[in-house]
PAKOL-777489 format. One line per 4 residues: number of its first residue (from 1); for each residue x negated, y, z of N, C-alpha, C, O. Coordinates in nm, 3 decimals, decimal comma. Each point is the difference from the previous one (the first is absolute). Example, Ala and Ser with C-alpha at 12.3 -4.5 7.8 and 13.67 -1.06 7.14 Angstrom:
<atoms>
1	-1,319 -0,569 0,780 0,089 0,119 0,000 -0,090 0,120 0,000 -0,104 -0,002 0,066; 0,139 0,107 -0,138 -0,082 0,119 0,006 0,077 0,109 0,073 -0,051 0,111 0,017
</atoms>
This chain:
<atoms>
1	-0,610 1,761 -1,799 -0,007 -0,076 0,123 0,138 -0,045 0,049 0,014 -0,056 0,108; 0,085 0,082 -0,189 0,134 -0,041 0,039 0,011 -0,152 0,013 0,072 -0,052 0,084; -0,146 -0,018 -0,170 0,004 -0,147 0,007 -0,056 -0,050 0,133 0,045 -0,102 0,052; -0,143 0,174 0,003 -0,058 -0,040 0,129 0,103 0,016 0,112 0,007 -0,082 0,091
5	0,071 0,188 -0,099 0,103 0,024 0,102 0,106 -0,111 -0,007 0,037 -0,056 0,103; 0,012 0,026 -0,223 0,106 -0,100 -0,013 -0,049 -0,140 0,032 0,072 -0,080 0,060; -0,195 0,048 -0,101 -0,057 -0,131 0,032 -0,017 -0,014 0,151 0,030 -0,105 0,057; -0,078 0,210 0,007 -0,014 -0,002 0,144 0,133 -0,012 0,072 0,010 -0,070 0,101
9	0,091 0,137 -0,153 0,133 -0,009 0,062 0,056 -0,141 -0,011 0,059 -0,051 0,095; -0,077 -0,012 -0,210 0,048 -0,137 -0,018 -0,075 -0,095 0,093 0,061 -0,087 0,063; -0,192 0,104 -0,053 -0,081 -0,085 0,087 0,039 0,021 0,147 0,006 -0,096 0,077; 0,019 0,218 -0,040 0,039 0,030 0,137 0,136 -0,060 0,034 0,019 -0,054 0,109
13	0,076 0,062 -0,200 0,132 -0,058 0,022 -0,009 -0,153 0,005 0,070 -0,064 0,079; -0,155 0,006 -0,162 -0,019 -0,146 0,005 -0,060 -0,042 0,133 0,040 -0,102 0,057; -0,135 0,179 -0,007 -0,058 -0,030 0,130 0,103 0,013 0,111 0,002 -0,081 0,093; 0,081 0,182 -0,101 0,106 0,018 0,099 0,100 -0,116 -0,005 0,046 -0,048 0,104
17	-0,014 0,003 -0,223 0,090 -0,116 -0,013 -0,063 -0,125 0,060 0,069 -0,080 0,063; -0,200 0,064 -0,082 -0,069 -0,112 0,061 0,003 0,005 0,152 0,016 -0,102 0,066; -0,031 0,221 -0,011 0,007 0,016 0,146 0,139 -0,035 0,053 0,013 -0,067 0,102; 0,089 0,113 -0,172 0,138 -0,030 0,041 0,025 -0,150 -0,010 0,068 -0,058 0,086
21	-0,120 -0,005 -0,189 0,017 -0,145 -0,016 -0,067 -0,076 0,114 0,057 -0,095 0,053; -0,177 0,137 -0,015 -0,070 -0,064 0,112 0,079 0,013 0,129 0,011 -0,095 0,077; 0,043 0,212 -0,053 0,080 0,022 0,120 0,123 -0,092 -0,002 0,036 -0,058 0,102; 0,026 0,046 -0,219 0,117 -0,087 -0,011 -0,032 -0,146 0,026 0,078 -0,070 0,065
25	-0,191 0,023 -0,115 -0,038 -0,140 0,020 -0,022 -0,028 0,149 0,046 -0,102 0,052; -0,116 0,191 0,015 -0,029 -0,021 0,142 0,128 0,012 0,083 0,019 -0,076 0,095; 0,068 0,171 -0,128 0,126 0,011 0,074 0,088 -0,123 -0,017 0,063 -0,046 0,095; -0,058 -0,007 -0,218 0,078 -0,123 -0,022 -0,057 -0,116 0,080 0,074 -0,082 0,054
29	-0,208 0,074 -0,046 -0,062 -0,107 0,077 0,030 0,015 0,149 0,020 -0,099 0,070; -0,015 0,223 -0,022 0,032 0,021 0,142 0,145 -0,035 0,028 0,032 -0,056 0,105; 0,057 0,089 -0,198 0,142 -0,028 0,022 0,032 -0,149 -0,004 0,098 -0,044 0,060; -0,182 -0,033 -0,132 0,022 -0,145 -0,006 -0,027 -0,066 0,134 0,043 -0,113 0,023
33	-0,113 0,183 0,065 -0,030 -0,058 0,130 -0,108 -0,106 -0,007 0,006 -0,100 0,072; -0,103 0,122 -0,159 -0,109 -0,097 -0,013 -0,083 -0,005 0,127 -0,004 0,094 0,079; -0,062 -0,208 -0,060 -0,089 -0,009 0,115 -0,122 0,090 -0,022 -0,020 0,054 -0,109; -0,060 -0,038 0,212 -0,109 0,096 -0,002 -0,102 -0,029 -0,110 -0,048 0,092 -0,066
37	0,016 -0,218 0,046 -0,100 -0,036 -0,102 0,050 0,028 -0,141 -0,075 0,050 -0,084; 0,200 -0,082 0,057 0,056 0,024 -0,133 0,010 0,150 -0,028 -0,029 0,044 -0,111; 0,070 0,033 0,210 0,007 0,145 -0,017 -0,139 0,059 -0,022 -0,019 0,089 -0,083; -0,077 -0,139 0,157 -0,137 0,046 -0,015 -0,054 -0,034 -0,141 -0,072 0,080 -0,059
41	0,108 -0,196 0,008 -0,040 -0,038 -0,137 0,061 0,095 -0,103 -0,068 0,042 -0,094; 0,194 -0,009 0,112 0,067 0,091 -0,093 -0,067 0,137 0,001 -0,026 0,058 -0,105; -0,002 -0,008 0,223 -0,065 0,131 0,011 -0,141 -0,007 -0,059 -0,043 0,092 -0,069; -0,028 -0,200 0,095 -0,135 -0,017 -0,053 -0,001 -0,002 -0,153 -0,093 0,052 -0,062
45	0,196 -0,111 0,001 0,009 0,000 -0,146 0,035 0,137 -0,056 -0,036 0,032 -0,113; 0,107 0,048 0,191 0,044 0,131 -0,047 -0,106 0,109 0,016 0,009 0,103 -0,066; -0,107 -0,124 0,151 -0,100 0,104 0,024 -0,076 0,039 -0,127 -0,011 0,119 -0,028; -0,041 -0,214 -0,052 -0,070 0,043 -0,123 0,092 0,070 -0,100 -0,042 0,094 -0,067
49	0,165 -0,139 0,057 0,096 0,063 -0,091 0,029 0,142 0,048 0,008 0,094 -0,079; 0,009 -0,080 0,210 0,027 0,131 0,059 -0,117 0,095 -0,025 0,021 0,116 -0,036; -0,142 -0,163 0,056 -0,117 0,086 -0,020 -0,016 0,037 -0,148 -0,037 0,113 -0,031; 0,066 -0,206 -0,058 -0,007 0,029 -0,143 0,104 0,103 -0,042 -0,028 0,089 -0,079
53	0,148 -0,102 0,134 0,106 0,096 -0,031 -0,034 0,138 0,055 0,025 0,102 -0,065; -0,082 -0,099 0,184 -0,040 0,127 0,058 -0,111 0,064 -0,082 0,000 0,121 -0,022; -0,095 -0,202 -0,023 -0,109 0,052 -0,083 0,053 0,054 -0,132 -0,045 0,105 -0,047; 0,140 -0,176 -0,014 0,057 0,046 -0,126 0,074 0,132 0,019 -0,008 0,090 -0,083
57	0,080 -0,079 0,192 0,073 0,123 0,028 -0,096 0,118 0,021 0,023 0,109 -0,052; -0,128 -0,131 0,128 -0,098 0,106 0,025 -0,071 0,038 -0,129 -0,021 0,119 -0,027; -0,017 -0,218 -0,052 -0,067 0,028 -0,127 0,091 0,079 -0,093 -0,045 0,092 -0,068; 0,173 -0,128 0,066 0,096 0,073 -0,083 0,015 0,144 0,046 0,007 0,091 -0,083
61	-0,003 -0,069 0,213 0,010 0,137 0,049 -0,125 0,080 -0,032 0,008 0,119 -0,031; -0,124 -0,183 0,037 -0,123 0,070 -0,037 0,000 0,036 -0,148 -0,048 0,106 -0,038; 0,103 -0,195 -0,046 0,008 0,029 -0,142 0,093 0,119 -0,025 -0,029 0,085 -0,084; 0,140 -0,079 0,156 0,092 0,112 -0,015 -0,069 0,130 0,040 0,010 0,100 -0,072
65	-0,079 -0,100 0,184 -0,068 0,121 0,045 -0,108 0,043 -0,098 -0,013 0,119 -0,030; -0,064 -0,214 -0,021 -0,103 0,034 -0,098 0,062 0,054 -0,129 -0,052 0,094 -0,060; 0,163 -0,153 0,019 0,068 0,049 -0,119 0,052 0,141 0,016 -0,006 0,080 -0,093; 0,057 -0,049 0,211 0,049 0,135 0,027 -0,116 0,098 0,003 0,011 0,109 -0,056
69	-0,121 -0,145 0,120 -0,116 0,089 0,008 -0,061 0,023 -0,137 -0,047 0,111 -0,029; 0,045 -0,211 -0,056 -0,065 0,013 -0,131 0,092 0,062 -0,104 -0,046 0,035 -0,109; 0,173 -0,020 0,138 0,093 0,057 -0,096 -0,009 0,152 -0,001 0,071 0,066 -0,075
</atoms>
């Protein structure tokens, strides 16, 4: 079950990187001083990416826990 632990760890780190990337995109948009509609558009585009990254991170952590329990 070692492969499950390492696969889960990689997936979790990828999800975390996606979350950090989403935060960076929104912070850059805020610093540009965009108007309300443009900022809202940026955030609206980032929500699905953010949710996907969060799901990948959670799934990876579940894989790690299952790998530890089954080892």
